[in-house]
C-alpha positions as CSV (number, residue, x, y, z in Angstrom):
1,X,-11.3,-19.4,11.7
2,X,-8.9,-21.1,9.6
3,X,-11.1,-23.5,8.5
4,X,-13.7,-23.7,5.8
5,X,-17.1,-23.6,8.1
6,X,-20.1,-24.8,6.1
7,X,-22.5,-24.4,9.3
8,X,-22.9,-20.8,8.8
9,X,-25.5,-19.0,7.3
10,X,-24.5,-18.5,3.4
11,X,-24.3,-14.4,1.7
12,X,-26.4,-14.1,-1.1
13,X,-23.7,-15.3,-3.7
14,X,-23.5,-19.0,-2.7
15,X,-20.5,-21.1,-1.5
16,X,-17.7,-21.0,-3.6
17,X,-18.0,-24.6,-5.7
18,X,-14.9,-24.3,-8.3
19,X,-12.2,-22.3,-8.9
20,X,-10.2,-22.2,-12.6
21,X,-7.2,-20.3,-13.6
22,X,-6.4,-19.3,-17.5
23,X,-3.4,-17.6,-19.2
24,X,-3.0,-15.5,-22.3
25,X,-0.3,-15.1,-24.2
26,X,0.9,-11.6,-25.5
27,X,4.0,-10.0,-27.2
28,X,4.9,-8.6,-24.1
29,X,4.2,-10.9,-21.1
30,X,1.7,-13.9,-20.2
31,X,-1.6,-12.7,-18.4
32,X,-2.9,-14.9,-16.0
33,X,-6.7,-14.6,-14.4
34,X,-8.4,-16.9,-11.6
35,X,-12.1,-17.3,-12.0
36,X,-14.0,-18.7,-8.9
37,X,-17.5,-20.2,-9.4
38,X,-20.2,-20.5,-6.5
39,X,-23.3,-23.4,-6.2
40,X,-25.7,-20.2,-7.2
41,X,-24.5,-19.9,-10.5
42,X,-22.4,-17.4,-10.1
43,X,-18.5,-16.3,-11.7
44,X,-16.1,-13.9,-10.2
45,X,-12.7,-12.9,-11.8
46,X,-9.2,-11.6,-10.8
47,X,-5.7,-10.9,-12.5
48,X,-2.6,-13.1,-11.0
49,X,-0.7,-12.1,-13.6
50,X,3.4,-12.6,-12.9
51,X,6.5,-11.1,-15.2
52,X,7.6,-14.9,-15.8
53,X,6.1,-17.3,-13.1
54,X,2.6,-17.9,-14.8
55,X,2.7,-21.2,-14.0
56,X,3.2,-21.2,-10.3
57,X,0.6,-19.1,-9.7
58,X,-2.0,-21.0,-11.4
59,X,-0.6,-23.8,-9.7
60,X,-0.7,-22.3,-6.1
61,X,-4.2,-20.8,-7.3
62,X,-5.3,-23.9,-7.8
63,X,-3.7,-25.5,-4.8
64,X,-5.2,-22.9,-2.3
65,X,-8.3,-23.2,-3.6
66,X,-8.5,-26.9,-2.1
67,X,-6.9,-26.0,0.9
68,X,-9.1,-22.8,1.5
69,X,-12.0,-22.0,-0.6
70,X,-13.9,-24.6,-1.8
71,X,-17.6,-24.1,0.5
72,X,-16.6,-20.5,1.5
73,X,-18.9,-17.8,1.5
74,X,-17.2,-15.0,-0.7
75,X,-18.4,-12.4,1.7
76,X,-16.2,-13.4,4.2
77,X,-13.4,-11.5,2.5
78,X,-11.5,-10.8,5.6
79,X,-11.5,-14.4,6.9
80,X,-10.6,-15.4,3.7
81,X,-8.0,-13.2,3.1
82,X,-6.3,-14.3,6.5
83,X,-7.1,-18.3,5.7
84,X,-5.0,-17.6,2.6
85,X,-2.0,-15.9,4.0
86,X,-1.9,-17.5,7.6
87,X,-3.4,-21.1,6.4
88,X,-0.6,-21.3,4.0
89,X,2.2,-19.5,6.2
90,X,3.3,-17.6,3.1
91,X,5.2,-14.8,5.0
92,X,5.1,-12.5,2.1
93,X,6.8,-13.1,-1.7
94,X,5.7,-12.4,-5.0
95,X,3.9,-15.8,-6.2
96,X,2.0,-16.1,-2.9
97,X,1.1,-12.5,-2.6
98,X,-0.3,-12.5,-6.3
99,X,-2.7,-15.1,-5.5
100,X,-4.0,-13.8,-2.7
101,X,-4.4,-10.5,-4.8
102,X,-6.5,-12.1,-7.6
103,X,-8.6,-14.4,-5.3
104,X,-9.6,-11.3,-3.1
105,X,-10.4,-9.3,-6.5
106,X,-12.9,-12.1,-7.4
107,X,-14.3,-12.2,-4.5
108,X,-15.4,-8.6,-4.9
109,X,-16.3,-9.1,-8.2
110,X,-18.9,-11.8,-6.9
111,X,-20.3,-9.8,-3.8
112,X,-21.1,-6.9,-6.6
113,X,-22.5,-9.5,-8.8
114,X,-24.5,-10.9,-6.1
115,X,-26.0,-7.7,-4.9
116,X,-26.2,-6.1,-8.3
117,X,-23.8,-3.1,-7.8
118,X,-20.2,-2.3,-9.2
119,X,-17.5,-3.6,-6.7
120,X,-16.3,0.2,-6.0
121,X,-19.7,0.5,-4.0
122,X,-18.4,-2.2,-1.4
123,X,-15.0,-0.6,-1.1
124,X,-15.9,3.4,0.0
125,X,-17.8,4.4,-3.1
126,X,-16.7,7.3,-5.0
127,X,-14.4,10.5,-4.0
128,X,-14.2,11.3,-7.6
129,X,-16.1,11.2,-10.7
130,X,-13.2,10.1,-13.0
131,X,-9.7,8.3,-12.0
132,X,-6.8,9.6,-13.6
133,X,-4.1,7.6,-15.1
134,X,-0.8,7.8,-16.8
135,X,0.6,6.1,-20.1
136,X,3.4,3.7,-19.5
137,X,5.3,1.1,-22.3
138,X,4.8,3.5,-24.7
139,X,8.5,4.1,-25.4
140,X,8.9,1.1,-27.3
141,X,11.8,1.5,-29.8
142,X,15.4,2.5,-30.0
143,X,16.9,3.9,-26.9
144,X,17.9,7.6,-28.1
145,X,16.3,11.2,-27.5
146,X,14.5,11.5,-30.4
147,X,12.8,8.2,-30.7
148,X,11.7,8.5,-27.2
149,X,10.7,12.4,-27.8
150,X,8.6,11.2,-30.6
151,X,6.9,8.4,-28.9
152,X,5.8,10.9,-26.0
153,X,4.3,13.5,-28.4
154,X,2.2,10.8,-30.3
155,X,1.1,9.4,-26.6
156,X,0.2,12.8,-25.2
157,X,-1.8,13.4,-28.4
158,X,-3.8,10.4,-27.5
159,X,-5.5,12.7,-24.5
160,X,-2.6,11.4,-22.0
161,X,-1.4,14.4,-19.5
162,X,1.3,12.1,-17.5
163,X,3.7,10.0,-18.9
164,X,6.2,7.0,-17.2
165,X,9.6,6.2,-18.4
166,X,12.7,4.5,-17.6
167,X,15.4,6.3,-19.8
168,X,18.4,4.3,-18.3
169,X,18.6,1.1,-20.6
170,X,19.9,-2.2,-18.8
171,X,21.7,0.1,-16.2
172,X,22.4,-1.2,-12.9
173,X,24.3,-0.1,-9.5
174,X,26.4,2.5,-11.6
175,X,25.8,4.4,-15.1
176,X,29.0,5.4,-16.9
177,X,29.5,9.0,-18.2
178,X,28.3,8.1,-21.3
179,X,25.0,6.0,-19.9
180,X,24.6,9.2,-17.7
181,X,24.5,11.7,-20.3
182,X,21.8,9.7,-22.7
183,X,19.7,9.1,-20.1
184,X,19.5,12.6,-19.0
185,X,19.3,13.5,-23.1
186,X,16.3,11.1,-23.0
187,X,14.4,12.8,-20.4
188,X,15.6,16.5,-21.7
189,X,13.9,15.8,-24.7
190,X,11.0,14.2,-23.5
191,X,10.2,17.4,-21.5
192,X,10.8,19.6,-24.7
193,X,9.0,17.2,-26.8
194,X,5.8,17.2,-24.4
195,X,6.1,20.7,-22.7
196,X,5.4,22.1,-19.5
197,X,1.8,20.5,-18.4
198,X,2.4,17.3,-18.9
199,X,3.5,15.3,-15.8
200,X,6.6,13.3,-16.5
201,X,7.4,10.4,-14.0
202,X,11.2,8.7,-14.1
203,X,11.4,5.0,-13.3
204,X,14.7,3.9,-11.5
205,X,13.5,0.0,-11.6
206,X,15.1,-0.4,-7.7
207,X,18.0,-0.9,-9.0
208,X,21.0,2.1,-8.4
209,X,23.9,2.4,-5.9
210,X,23.2,5.4,-3.5
211,X,26.0,7.7,-4.9
212,X,24.3,7.1,-8.4
213,X,21.0,8.0,-7.8
214,X,21.9,10.9,-5.4
215,X,23.7,12.5,-8.5
216,X,20.5,11.3,-10.8
217,X,18.3,13.2,-7.9
218,X,20.2,16.4,-8.8
219,X,20.7,16.2,-12.6
220,X,16.9,15.6,-13.1
221,X,16.2,18.1,-11.1
222,X,15.9,20.9,-14.0
223,X,13.1,18.6,-16.2
224,X,10.6,19.3,-13.4
225,X,9.4,15.5,-12.9
226,X,6.5,14.4,-11.1
227,X,8.3,11.6,-9.2
228,X,11.3,9.4,-8.8
229,X,10.2,5.8,-9.0
230,X,12.2,3.2,-7.1
231,X,16.1,4.7,-7.3
232,X,17.2,2.0,-5.0
233,X,17.0,-1.5,-4.4
234,X,15.1,-2.4,-1.6
235,X,17.7,-4.3,-0.1
236,X,18.6,-0.7,1.1
237,X,15.5,1.0,2.4
238,X,16.8,3.0,5.1
239,X,18.6,5.1,2.9
240,X,15.5,6.0,1.0
241,X,14.5,8.5,3.6
242,X,18.5,10.3,3.0
243,X,17.6,10.2,-1.2
244,X,14.5,12.2,-0.3
245,X,15.9,14.9,1.6
246,X,18.2,15.5,-1.2
247,X,15.3,15.7,-3.7
248,X,13.4,18.1,-5.1
249,X,10.7,16.1,-5.8
250,X,8.8,13.0,-4.7
251,X,10.0,9.7,-4.1
252,X,7.9,7.0,-5.3
253,X,8.1,2.9,-4.3
254,X,6.5,0.0,-3.3
255,X,5.3,-2.1,-5.8
256,X,7.7,-5.3,-4.5
257,X,5.4,-5.5,-1.0
258,X,2.9,-7.4,-1.5
259,X,1.4,-6.8,1.9
260,X,0.9,-4.3,5.0
261,X,3.8,-6.8,6.9
262,X,5.9,-6.2,4.0
263,X,5.2,-2.4,4.0
264,X,6.4,-1.9,7.5
265,X,9.7,-1.0,6.8
266,X,8.7,1.5,4.1
267,X,5.9,3.5,6.8
268,X,8.4,3.1,9.8
269,X,11.6,4.5,7.6
270,X,9.4,7.5,6.1
271,X,10.9,5.8,3.1
272,X,8.6,7.4,-0.1
273,X,6.2,10.8,-0.5
274,X,4.1,8.5,-2.8
275,X,3.3,4.4,-2.0
276,X,2.5,2.4,-5.3
277,X,1.1,-1.0,-3.9
278,X,-0.4,-3.1,-7.1
279,X,-3.8,-4.3,-7.0
280,X,-2.7,-7.5,-8.1
281,X,0.3,-8.1,-5.9
282,X,-0.2,-6.2,-2.8
283,X,-3.2,-8.1,-1.3
284,X,-6.2,-7.1,-3.7
285,X,-8.8,-4.4,-2.8
286,X,-9.1,-5.8,0.9
287,X,-4.9,-5.0,1.9
288,X,-4.8,-2.0,-0.7
289,X,-7.5,-0.1,1.2
290,X,-5.5,-0.7,4.4
291,X,-2.3,0.5,2.7
292,X,-4.0,3.7,1.8
293,X,-5.2,4.2,5.6
294,X,-1.5,3.8,7.0
295,X,-0.2,5.6,3.9
296,X,-2.6,8.7,4.9
297,X,-1.5,8.4,8.5
298,X,2.3,9.3,7.3
299,X,0.8,11.7,5.1
300,X,1.6,10.0,1.8
301,X,-0.2,9.8,-1.4
302,X,-1.1,6.7,-3.3
303,X,-0.3,5.9,-7.0
304,X,-1.1,2.1,-7.5
305,X,1.6,0.3,-9.8
306,X,-0.3,-1.6,-12.7
307,X,2.2,-3.1,-15.1
308,X,-0.8,-5.9,-16.0
309,X,-3.9,-6.1,-18.1
310,X,-7.0,-4.3,-18.5
311,X,-8.7,-6.8,-16.1
312,X,-6.3,-5.1,-13.1
313,X,-6.5,-1.7,-14.4
314,X,-10.4,-1.7,-14.2
315,X,-10.1,-3.6,-10.7
316,X,-7.7,-0.6,-9.9
317,X,-10.5,2.1,-10.7
318,X,-12.9,0.1,-8.8
319,X,-10.4,0.6,-5.6
320,X,-9.1,4.0,-6.0
321,X,-12.6,5.5,-6.3
322,X,-12.8,5.1,-2.3
323,X,-9.2,6.5,-1.6
324,X,-8.9,9.7,-0.8
325,X,-5.0,10.0,-1.0
326,X,-5.0,8.7,-4.0
327,X,-2.7,10.4,-6.9
328,X,-2.8,8.6,-10.1
329,X,-2.7,5.5,-11.8
330,X,-0.7,3.6,-14.2
331,X,-1.6,1.9,-17.3
332,X,0.1,-0.2,-20.1
333,X,-3.5,-0.7,-21.7
334,X,-2.0,1.3,-25.0
335,X,0.6,-0.8,-25.2
336,X,-1.6,-4.1,-25.8
337,X,-2.6,-5.8,-29.1
338,X,-6.4,-5.7,-29.7
339,X,-6.9,-9.2,-28.6
340,X,-6.5,-8.5,-24.9
341,X,-9.3,-6.8,-24.6
342,X,-11.5,-9.1,-26.3
343,X,-10.4,-11.8,-23.7
344,X,-11.1,-9.5,-21.1
345,X,-14.3,-8.1,-22.3
346,X,-15.7,-5.1,-20.2
347,X,-12.7,-3.8,-19.3
348,X,-12.8,0.3,-18.7
349,X,-11.2,2.2,-21.8
350,X,-9.0,4.8,-21.0
351,X,-10.7,8.6,-22.7
352,X,-8.5,11.7,-22.8
353,X,-6.1,10.4,-20.1
354,X,-8.9,9.2,-17.4
355,X,-11.4,6.5,-16.6
356,X,-14.7,7.1,-16.0
357,X,-16.9,5.7,-12.7
358,X,-17.5,1.6,-13.6
359,X,-21.5,1.1,-14.1
360,X,-21.6,-2.7,-14.5
361,X,-21.9,-5.1,-11.4
362,X,-19.2,-6.3,-9.9
363,X,-15.8,-5.6,-11.5
364,X,-18.1,-5.7,-15.2
365,X,-15.5,-7.9,-16.7
366,X,-16.1,-11.4,-18.4
367,X,-13.0,-13.8,-20.0
368,X,-13.5,-15.1,-23.1
369,X,-12.2,-18.6,-23.3
370,X,-11.8,-19.1,-27.0
371,X,-9.4,-16.2,-26.9
372,X,-7.4,-17.4,-24.4
373,X,-7.2,-20.6,-26.7
374,X,-6.5,-18.8,-29.4
375,X,-3.3,-17.1,-27.5
376,X,-1.7,-19.5,-25.3
377,X,0.8,-18.4,-23.2
378,X,4.6,-18.6,-24.3
379,X,6.2,-18.4,-20.8
380,X,9.2,-16.5,-22.1
381,X,11.6,-14.2,-20.0
382,X,11.6,-10.3,-20.3
383,X,15.0,-9.2,-18.7
384,X,14.8,-5.7,-18.2
385,X,18.7,-6.1,-17.2
386,X,19.6,-6.6,-21.1
387,X,20.3,-4.5,-23.7
388,X,17.2,-3.2,-25.9
389,X,14.4,-4.4,-23.1
390,X,12.4,-1.4,-23.8
391,X,11.3,-2.6,-27.5
392,X,9.5,-5.2,-25.4
393,X,9.4,-7.8,-28.6
394,X,9.3,-11.4,-28.2
395,X,12.6,-12.3,-28.3
């Protein structure tokens, strides 16, 4: 099972014959992809974006292809997932988790193309006729209440009915009294600007000491937020349940975990109300469906994390269409330069805060090599613990 068996009958996609990687530079971060070819002339694509380890994910994807993919049947997704994970002794971690996730996406793209059906038809079909999304990355600019409020109004005017933002600047562990007041003033200004009918999600970036998180839970209550995301470091996962008991709103998290084994403690401790697996980090279609089922077993819902490119947004739509306990999907697509959509051709558009049901076979996306050549990777480090990180510029 942990070696490629070319003696078995092969499916309609043929066998994997070649694997390559591509990276696109943007003002915010580099987006990386894996492209899998078969001897039947089909290609499948998946996203392997890491915030600052693009070289490592691409190198590992190419190395794992030689060890575990060449000659394999793309339809053998469970076996390939096991071969990548167990055969490479990954034992978790972000680089390996991202590579497995992107390869898994590419396999579903290949299967859908081989069968002539959208990928979501292979992952449970559709439980809904469209997917609600929320905007992130909209608050680039000065960290002060008026600027946040103005940008929030602009984003809602584009049709979004939900926004997520981090008002805490470079805070870590504790917040000074001035920083606490500023952060809460930002939340208050955004709520006043968008009114009571827009969902607001507050991002904690897994960085506060318990007493600070507990105070924030109390102070955020008047603003009727939809969830407080990752208020504590995951090194203190056992204290999440205690924080949940103090909160009048849901606690969410899970973007930092890469498979069911890493999620085990989150489920065992009932750490959150809403899990946030990322389709490009948590094992792709194959694993995220299992995580959603486990979440349902624990009366939790699923709101996938997606700080990636429009390819992952599109793949995530395919994934969540068939997840009954899905809540809402994150997207940064409104932050990106137009050429990103030229590079990732066929990505599904956001319309009035929703994304419709895909119609094209597979993921419906092709990568335009010439655009990648025009925008090479920058390999910059984007540090959210530095002052002014929310500007997301090219410093």
